[in-house]
N, C-alpha and C positions, 0 to 999 in steps of 0.2 A: 261418641255418637254421631258426630258431623264429619263427613267426608268431604273435602274440599277438591274440587275439580277445576283445574286451571285450564281455561279456554285457549290460551295463547293467542290472543287477539292481535290481529296485524303483526304477528311474530313476537310479540311481548309477552314475557311471563308477568305474573302476578298483576294483571291487568283488569280481567273480567274472569268471575268465578262463577260456578254453579255448585250447588251444595246437595248431597245425597245423605238423607237420614233413613236408616232401616227401621221396619215397623214390623208388626205382627200381620200387616197386609200388604208386606212387599215393600220395595224401596220407594221412597218419596224424594222428588227432585224439586228443590226451591230454585228458582229461576233457570232458564234455559239458554241465556245468551242468544245471540243472533244466529239466523241459520247459516251464515257463513262460516261459523265456527262448529257446526253440527257433527261433522267428521271427528272433530277432537273431542267433543263431549261424548259422543259414541264410544271412542276408545277409553275414555275415562270411566265411563260405565261399565265397560268390559273388563277394565283392570281391577274393578271392585267386585267382579264375579256375577254382574248381571248383563242383560241384554236390553236394548232399547224397549223392546215389547214387554218387558217385565215392570217398566215404569207405568204405573196406573193412576198415579196421582202427582199432579204438578200444581205447585202453589207459586204464583207470581206476586212480585211486590209492586209492580206497575207494568204498563204496557209498553214502554219504550223500547226500542229495539234490541238494545245492548242486555235486556233483561227478559224479553218475552219473544223475540222474533222467531224462535225455533219452536215455540209452544204447539203450533199447528200440527208439526210432524209427530209429535206425541200423540195428540188428540186423533189424528188420522188413524192411528194404530188401537184406538179406543181409551186412552188415558183421559181422566176427568182433569179440568183446568180450574182452579179456584183463584178468584180474583175480584178485584173492587167492582161494584155494580156499575160505576161510570165509565170503566174500561170495557166491559162486556161487549157493547155493541160494536166497538172498533174491532175486536177480535173475530166476531161474528162476520163482519163486512169490513175488512181492513183497506179497501181501496183508497178512501179518502186520507187515512193516515199515511198510507204508503206513497201517495202522490205528493203530499204535503212535504214529506221528507225528501222526496225525489227533487223537489224544487230547491231544496237547501243544499243537498248533496251532488246532485247532477250525475255526472258520469263516474262518480265514485260509489253510488249507491249499491251496486251489486256487489263489489268487492269489499265494501264495508259490512253490508248488513245481509246480503242474500236476498232470497225471495220471501214471500210472506203469503201464505194462502188462508182462506177463511176456515173457521171453527165452526162446526154445527152447534147450534143452539144448545143441544141437550148434552154437550160434553162441556158446556159453560156453567160454573156454579158460582153465583154472586154472593160475596160474603158480606153481611152487615157488620158494623162496628163492633167490636168485642164478642162476636160471635166464636163459639168454641167448635172447633172442627175435630172429629174423632176419627183417627184413622189407625187401626188396628190398636196398638198399645200406646199410641202417641195422642196427645192433645195440643192442638195449635190455636192460639187466640190471634184472632185477626184485629189488630189496631189500626184504625184508619188514621193516617198520618200525612195530611195534605201539607202543601208547602213548595216541594219540589215539583210535584204533580198532584191534580186534584184526585186522581185515581190511586192513591199510594196506600199501600199496606205494610206495616211492618209485623212479621210473623214471629210469635213468641211460642217456644216450646220449653216447658220447664224454666231454668232461668237463663235461657239463650234466647237472643233477639236476632233475627234475619231483618237487617234494617234497609236493604235495597239502596237508595240514595239519600233517604231523609237524614241520615247520621253523616253524611258526606262521603269524601273519598280520602283514603289514606292508605299509601303503598309503602309496604315495609315500615322503616322507621322514619317516614317523611311527615310533613305537616298534614293537618285535617283541612280540606278545602271543600267549599259548597259548589256543586254542580247547578248551574242555573240556566238551562235552556229554555227556550220558549215552548209552549206558549202561555203557561199558567204560573208561573213563579209567583208566589204570595208569601211575602216576608213575614207577616203577622201569623199567617196560619202555620208557617214554618217553625216559628219559635214556640207556638203552642204545641206542636208535635215534639219539638225536643223537650219541651217539659213533661209531655207525657212519657217519653223514654226516661227521664230522670225519676219519674215517680214509680218506676218498675222495679222490682228487685232482681237484679241481673248480675251473672257472673261474667258473661260474654257478649259483645256484640258481633255479629257477622257480617262485614260490609261486602256487597258484590265487587266493589273496587277497593281494598281486596283482603278479604279473609278476617281473622279473629284478632279482637282486641279486648283487654281486660281492665284498662285505666278509663273506664266509661265516664266518670265525671269531668275529669281533666279533658278527655277527647271532646265532650259535647261543649265544654267551655271554649275550646280553641275553635271548634266549628262556629259557634255563636259570633266570636270575636272576628274570625275571617269573614263571616257573613257580612256583619255590620261594616266592615271595612270596604269590602266590594261594593255595596250598595251605595255607600256615601261617596265612594270614588266616582262611580258612573253617575250618581246624581249631580255632583259639582260640575263634570265635564258636559253633561247633558243640558244643565241650566245655563251653561255658558253659551248654548245655541252651537256646539260643535255637532257634526254629522256623524252618523254611525261609522262611516268609512275614516273619518279622522280619529274617532275615539278607539277603533278595534286595535290597530297596530300598538298603540301606546298602552292600551290595557294587557295586550298579549305580553308586552316587554315587563310590565309592572308585575304580572304573575311570574313570569320566568325569574324576576330577580327575587320575588318572595321565595321561590323553591331553590333557586341559587344560594340565597342567604342562610337558608335551612341546611346547607350543606349537601345537597343532592347533586349527583352526577349529572352530566349531560344525557346519558342513557335514562336515568330515572325521571328526569325533567320530560322527556319524551314520552315515557310511560304515563306520566299524569296528563300529558296533552291529549294523548290517545283516549284515555278514559274520561277525559273532562276537558274537551277543547275550549279554550278560554274566549275564542271568538263567538262561541254560542252563549257564553255567559254575558257577552256585551248585549247581544240580541235579546236575551231573556230579561236582563234587568232594565234595558231601556223601555220595553214593553211594560214592565212591572210599573215604572215611574209613568208612563202614559197613562196606564189604567188608574193609578192612584191619583193623577191630577184629576181625571174625570169624575172619580168617587167623590173627591173632595169638593169639587166646584159645583 
């Protein structure tokens, strides 16, 4: 039922996926990847016997560029885009989102993500929590699953769940790791979302980074363990009064060592870093601790 399209992000296979599900109302695309990989996505769609203009329904897990950056190109050809209510305004007017990212990525912005254009409001469909979306003979349930992002949805169809980033990143037989970019990492909300997934009767989870897994219980246990480990590692260093600049290279090495100890090759470690830059997790987790201190004070 699920066709995985490898977007070969930055030349890496098995790094970012889009998923095509066939229905009685034409093909449905879950995730679009960034616009920088649009030509690869187009070829993948064609290899499945369709054209871009045949895609009339786009389901986004959240609005980060690696998941939603090319959604506008489909909307421009008439596709409906289904997403979390919090993310809708940023897709309608992506200027602030794009410029914020440009401050982080600077001259790499275009090569990493490509351009992003506004989506007209009448092409954006905001999905409440647990709303059932019927498309042809398919029924998708929109599970609001914040933690990685406030605007995150995990989409369930039958006993399959498209998890975006809330179920972490896992490439091939590598370990499960939590992507923790700024600005709105919320560990408490994330753990509640993990428990939401645990409560569903699922046969498969499909990760955008990357593809299908069936050992769901152990996968989520590993994710939560790594999340706790990273959160505490950053907390200890931050409370020592160390700067972001001092923490970042040491955390990058810490993550690289975890991946190496798990038996990954240099090439597969590079894939993890492309899908989940460890320096971004430093920024996201330091910001989380700043917020938490303010909440608790």
